[in-house]
C-alpha positions in Angstrom: 94.1 88.4 146.3 96.4 89.3 149.2 95.7 86.2 151.2 93.3 88.0 153.7 90.9 85.6 155.3 87.3 86.6 156.4 88.3 86.6 160.1 91.2 89.1 159.4 88.8 91.3 157.4 86.3 91.2 160.2 89.0 92.2 162.7 90.0 95.2 160.5 86.3 96.2 160.3 85.9 96.1 164.1 89.1 98.2 164.7 87.9 100.7 162.1 84.5 100.9 163.7 86.1 101.6 167.1 88.6 104.2 165.8 86.3 106.1 163.3 83.0 105.6 165.0 79.7 104.7 163.4 79.2 108.2 161.8 82.4 108.4 159.8 82.8 104.7 159.0 80.4 104.6 155.9 82.2 107.6 154.3 85.6 106.1 155.0 84.5 102.8 153.5 83.2 104.6 150.4 86.5 106.5 150.0 88.5 103.4 150.5 86.4 101.6 147.8 86.9 104.5 145.4 90.7 104.4 145.9 90.8 100.6 145.5 88.8 100.9 142.3 91.1 103.6 140.9 94.1 101.4 141.7 92.6 98.4 140.0 91.8 100.5 136.9 95.3 102.0 136.7 96.9 98.6 137.2 94.7 97.2 134.4 95.5 100.1 132.1 99.2 99.6 132.7 98.9 95.9 132.1 97.0 96.5 128.8 99.6 99.0 127.7 102.5 96.6 128.4 100.6 93.8 126.6 100.0 96.1 123.6 103.7 97.1 123.5 104.7 93.5 123.7 102.3 92.7 120.9 103.6 95.7 118.8 107.2 94.5 119.4 106.2 91.1 118.2 104.6 92.4 115.1 107.6 94.6 114.4 109.9 91.6 114.8 107.7 89.6 112.4 107.7 92.3 109.8 111.4 92.7 110.1 111.9 88.9 109.6 109.6 88.9 106.6 111.5 91.8 105.1 114.8 90.0 105.6 113.3 86.8 104.1 112.1 88.8 101.0 115.5 90.3 100.6 117.1 86.9 100.9 114.7 85.5 98.2 115.6 88.4 95.9 119.3 87.8 96.4 118.8 84.1 95.6 117.0 85.1 92.4 119.8 87.4 91.4 122.7 85.1 92.2 121.3 81.8 91.0 121.6 81.1 87.2 118.3 81.5 85.5 117.3 79.1 82.8 116.8 80.5 79.3 113.3 80.3 78.0 113.0 77.7 75.1 112.7 79.3 71.7 109.4 78.6 70.0 109.5 76.2 67.1 107.6 76.8 63.8 106.9 74.2 61.2 107.0 75.5 57.6 106.4 72.8 55.2 109.0 70.2 56.0 111.5 72.6 57.6 111.6 73.4 61.3 112.5 76.9 62.2 113.4 78.1 65.6 112.5 81.7 66.3 114.4 83.7 68.9 112.2 84.7 71.9 112.7 88.4 71.1 111.3 88.0 67.6 108.1 86.4 68.8 105.2 88.9 68.7 103.4 89.4 71.9 99.9 88.1 72.4 97.2 90.3 70.9 96.4 93.0 73.5 93.1 94.9 73.4 93.3 98.1 71.5 93.0 101.1 73.8 90.7 103.9 72.8 92.5 107.0 71.7 92.5 109.8 74.2 90.1 112.7 73.4 91.7 115.6 71.5 91.6 118.8 73.5 92.1 122.1 71.7 95.3 123.7 72.9 95.4 127.4 73.7 98.4 129.3 72.4 101.1 129.6 75.1 103.1 132.7 75.4 106.7 132.3 76.4 107.5 133.2 79.9 110.5 135.3 80.8 112.9 133.7 83.3 112.5 135.0 86.9 114.9 137.7 87.9 117.6 136.7 90.3 116.9 137.9 93.9 118.9 141.0 94.7 120.1 142.0 98.1 118.8 145.4 99.3 121.1 148.3 99.6 122.3 149.0 103.1 120.7 152.4 102.9 117.3 151.1 101.8 114.7 153.0 103.9 111.9 150.4 103.3 113.6 147.9 105.6 113.6 148.1 109.4 116.9 149.0 111.0 119.3 146.2 111.9 120.3 145.5 115.4 124.0 146.1 116.1 
């Protein structure tokens, strides 16, 4: 990872053994291992957060582009001339009659069931609410004002 070879690692271990002694070396190695693990976890968490943010930015950019494309398509629909729908043709005997599109009845839609009738209770008229009034300056129900 840092380019440390086995011989360099062995040299660091021997110097640590001489400086710390055999009693404190296992505790120091355990503490060093814990710190290295914490550093790795924090670096991985930062890396994942950055990747998540980059992904979120990419998704935001795609959504923005899709929104712009949809607006562009709507603008094209508005500004391009639309073709009129052909009028339906009816044959009555030997005559051909063109019916305007607005006069053509819509296709038969299913008939909706009527809503159930609910008995209404008589409603009494409600008087409008009184306008709020400001209290008199000598009103004793209010706490005193600060000067």
